[in-house]
N, C-alpha and C positions, 0 to 999 in steps of 0.2 A: 195408264191405270188398266188393270185387268176388267175383264167383262164382269165378273161378278165378285163382289166382296166375299159371299159365302153362299151356299144353298137356302140358309135361313133369311139372308137379306133378299135374295131373288124371290122367295115365296112372299115375305112381308111386303116388299115392293109391289108386287102383283096384285096383293089384296088391297093395298093403299088406293093403287091405280083403278081398280074395279069399284071400290067404294065412291072415288072422286066422279068416275065416269057415270056411274048410277045417279049421282046428283046432279048431273050436267054442269060440274064445274070445271073451270080452267085451272091449269097450274096457278096462274096468277090469282084467280078467285081464292083457292085454297090457301095460298100464301098469304094474302091479305087476311083472311079470316082466322088464321092460325098463327100469324106473327112469324113466319118461317119463309125464308127467300124462296121464290118459286123455282129457281135453279137447282136448290138444294132438294126440293120435293123431287124434282125430275131425276136427280141421281139417286134418291132413295128408290122411287118407283123402278128404276132400271136395275136395281140390286147392286149398284157400284158402292155405295156406302150404307152403313146400318145406323139407324137413327138412334139418339139417346132416348131414355125412357121420357124425358121432358118433352122432346120432339114428337114422340109418338103420341103422348097424351094430348098434346096441343093439337095434332092432326086429327086425332079421333074426336076431341071435344069440337073442333071447327066443323066436323061432318055430323055431329049428334050420335057419335057411334061409340061404343064401348070398346076401349084399346084391347080388351082380351080377344075381340074377334079377328085381330090382326095377329096376335101371337099364339093363339091355340094351336097346338100340335107342333110347335117349334121345338127342337131338341138340341142339346148339346152336341150331339152327332152331326147336326147341319153346319157346323163351324168346322174350319180347317184346323188340323194338327191337334186334335184332342189330346192333352197330356197323358191322361189316363181314364179309364173306364170306372173308376170307384166312384161309390156314393157315400154320404154320411151314414147309411145304413151299413154298407161294408165296412167302413172303419169301427162303428160301434161294435159290430159283431167281432172283429179282429181284436179289439180291445177286451172284450168280455173272454174270448178264448184266451188270451194271454193270461189274463187274471186268474182264470180258472186252473190253467197250466201252473202258475206260480203257487196257488193255493194247494196244489197236490204234490209239490216237491217237499 
């Protein structure tokens, strides 16, 4: 297994580890509170895997934290091989331009 799933997974995992350590919780403690196996939490903290939304919410809730503190600032660019850099706004703008072009023909 590679060292990191992605830059986002690495950042997210570090944030979860920091929150857990600030609360003096062991991996086992957090696992029991969140209903997530402690070995999976270790993989998340090391950035080897990226948690599902459900797992992220379970971990945050177990630590009385808002899940947004863990994901704030993460972007699609932090994941491997983005297929494109387009956004919904880019697509809408392109459609509007095509529509205007057709209207002038």
